[in-house]
C-alpha positions as CSV (number, residue, x, y, z in Angstrom):
1,M,61.9,116.4,62.6
2,L,63.1,113.0,63.8
3,V,60.5,110.9,65.6
4,V,62.0,108.2,67.7
5,T,59.4,105.5,68.5
6,K,59.6,102.9,71.2
7,K,60.2,100.3,68.5
8,K,63.2,102.3,67.1
9,R,64.7,102.7,70.6
10,V,64.4,98.9,71.2
11,F,66.0,98.2,67.8
12,A,68.8,100.7,68.5
13,L,69.5,99.0,71.9
14,V,69.5,95.5,70.3
15,L,71.9,96.8,67.6
16,I,74.2,98.3,70.2
17,F,74.1,95.1,72.2
18,A,74.9,93.0,69.1
19,L,77.8,95.3,68.2
20,V,79.3,95.2,71.7
21,F,79.1,91.4,71.8
22,A,80.0,90.7,68.2
23,G,83.4,89.5,69.2
24,C,82.1,86.7,71.4
25,K,82.9,83.3,70.0
26,N,80.7,81.5,72.4
27,P,78.4,83.8,74.4
28,A,76.4,81.0,76.0
29,G,79.5,79.1,77.1
30,G,81.2,81.8,79.2
31,G,82.3,84.0,76.4
32,N,85.7,83.4,74.9
33,V,86.2,86.8,73.3
34,D,87.9,87.3,69.9
35,N,90.6,89.8,70.7
36,S,91.9,90.1,67.1
37,N,90.4,93.6,66.6
38,V,91.4,95.1,70.0
39,V,93.3,98.4,69.4
40,P,95.1,100.0,72.3
41,N,94.4,103.6,73.1
42,I,97.9,105.1,73.5
43,D,96.8,108.5,74.7
44,S,98.3,111.1,77.0
45,E,97.4,109.2,80.2
46,V,99.2,106.1,79.0
47,R,102.2,108.1,77.9
48,A,102.3,109.9,81.3
49,C,102.4,106.6,83.1
50,F,105.0,105.3,80.7
51,N,107.2,108.4,81.2
52,L,106.9,108.1,85.0
53,V,107.9,104.4,84.9
54,N,111.1,105.3,83.0
55,Q,111.9,108.2,85.3
56,F,111.4,105.9,88.2
57,R,113.7,103.2,86.7
58,T,116.5,105.7,85.9
59,G,116.1,108.0,88.9
60,N,117.1,108.0,92.5
61,E,114.1,106.1,93.8
62,A,114.9,102.8,92.0
63,W,114.9,100.6,95.0
64,Y,112.7,98.1,96.8
65,W,112.6,96.5,100.3
66,N,114.2,93.1,100.8
67,Q,112.3,90.4,102.6
68,D,113.8,91.4,105.9
69,N,112.1,94.9,105.5
70,A,115.2,96.4,106.9
71,T,117.5,96.5,103.9
72,K,116.9,97.6,100.3
73,T,117.9,96.4,96.9
74,N,119.3,99.5,95.3
75,L,119.0,99.7,91.5
76,V,119.9,103.4,91.1
77,G,122.0,103.8,88.0
78,K,121.6,100.1,87.0
79,L,118.4,100.1,84.9
80,G,117.7,101.2,81.4
81,R,114.7,102.8,79.9
82,L,111.8,100.7,78.7
83,T,110.4,100.9,75.1
84,L,106.7,101.5,74.8
85,D,105.6,98.6,72.6
86,E,102.3,98.7,70.6
87,D,101.9,94.9,70.7
88,L,102.3,94.9,74.5
89,C,99.9,97.9,74.7
90,R,97.4,95.7,72.8
91,A,97.9,92.9,75.2
92,A,97.5,95.3,78.1
93,Q,94.3,96.6,76.6
94,I,92.9,93.1,76.4
95,R,93.8,92.6,80.1
96,A,92.4,95.9,81.1
97,N,89.1,95.0,79.5
98,E,89.1,91.6,81.2
99,I,89.8,92.9,84.7
100,V,86.6,94.8,84.7
101,T,84.7,91.5,85.2
102,K,87.5,89.6,87.0
103,F,90.0,91.7,88.9
104,S,92.8,89.1,89.0
105,H,96.0,88.0,87.4
106,T,93.9,85.0,86.3
107,R,92.0,85.7,83.2
108,P,88.2,85.2,83.0
109,D,88.7,81.9,81.2
110,G,90.8,80.6,84.1
111,T,94.2,80.8,82.4
112,S,97.2,82.7,83.5
113,C,97.6,86.4,82.5
114,K,100.7,85.4,80.5
115,T,98.5,83.5,78.0
116,V,97.5,86.9,76.4
117,L,101.1,87.1,75.1
118,T,100.9,83.6,73.5
119,E,97.5,84.5,71.9
120,L,99.0,87.5,70.3
121,S,102.2,85.7,69.3
122,I,104.4,88.1,71.4
123,P,107.7,86.5,72.3
124,W,109.2,86.9,75.8
125,N,111.9,85.6,78.0
126,N,110.7,87.3,81.2
127,R,107.4,88.9,81.8
128,G,105.4,90.7,84.5
129,E,101.9,92.2,84.9
130,N,100.6,95.0,87.1
131,I,96.9,95.7,87.4
132,A,95.1,98.5,89.1
133,A,91.7,100.0,89.5
134,G,90.1,103.2,90.6
135,Y,92.2,106.1,89.1
136,S,91.5,108.0,85.9
137,S,95.0,109.3,85.4
138,G,98.3,107.6,84.5
139,S,100.2,109.5,87.2
140,Q,97.8,108.4,89.9
141,T,97.9,104.8,88.7
142,F,101.7,104.9,88.6
143,N,101.8,106.1,92.2
144,Q,99.5,103.3,93.2
145,W,101.9,100.8,91.6
146,K,105.0,102.5,93.1
147,E,104.0,101.4,96.6
148,D,106.3,103.7,98.5
149,S,104.9,103.1,101.9
150,E,104.6,99.3,101.6
151,N,107.0,96.6,102.9
152,H,108.5,93.9,100.8
153,D,105.3,91.8,100.5
154,G,103.4,94.9,99.4
155,Q,105.9,96.0,96.7
156,G,105.2,93.4,94.0
157,H,104.1,96.1,91.5
158,R,107.2,98.2,92.4
159,R,109.5,95.2,91.8
160,N,107.9,94.6,88.5
161,M,108.5,98.2,87.3
162,L,112.1,97.8,88.4
163,G,112.5,94.3,86.9
164,D,114.7,92.9,84.2
165,F,112.6,94.1,81.3
166,T,113.1,96.0,78.1
167,K,109.6,96.6,76.8
168,I,106.3,97.8,78.3
169,G,102.7,98.0,77.4
170,I,100.1,100.1,79.3
171,A,96.4,100.4,78.8
172,Y,93.2,101.3,80.6
173,T,89.5,101.0,80.1
174,Y,86.5,102.8,81.6
175,N,83.3,101.2,82.6
176,A,80.7,103.4,84.2
177,N,78.7,100.5,85.5
178,S,81.5,98.7,87.3
179,Q,82.8,99.0,90.8
180,Y,85.9,101.0,90.2
181,R,85.1,102.5,86.7
182,Y,88.8,102.8,85.6
183,Y,90.9,99.6,85.1
184,W,94.6,99.6,84.2
185,A,97.0,96.9,83.0
186,M,100.7,97.0,82.5
187,I,102.7,94.2,80.8
188,L,106.4,94.1,80.9
189,T,108.7,91.8,78.9
190,K,112.2,91.1,77.9
């Protein structure tokens, strides 16, 4: 029979806390996190979102509103499929983890979202980022990014998915103690 004393519970909580924050280089100074061991979870939800993005790019809905909100840029038949890239999925996982605490294209350390690519030595000529929160499934998140009923100003995520890119990384994280619980990031590059 296992007897768990209060002292053992406290030790276990301290150990868990230490393991969670083991990657922090400077916990007292705002926490620059060591992302060298972040592994993306390329599961069925990520793959579902990835497949929907490619269907969108190569299907009959590949368009977005122009700034006049009366005419559209039609890209039907003009876009290729994206490649799901593990390095970009890792970068997206880092960003998904970061947006739990700061839901922004600016990273918690105040730098641009594109700096995650530099940190991971991922080359790019063109890049885009989509972030989202609140949905547990890849299909719901894709539909959130698709922005069907938005005008030009509200279709930034849509334009990213239809942009001049060849690779994509998608990731999400779950945090039960946060406002939206599910946080998604998509990074696109060429």
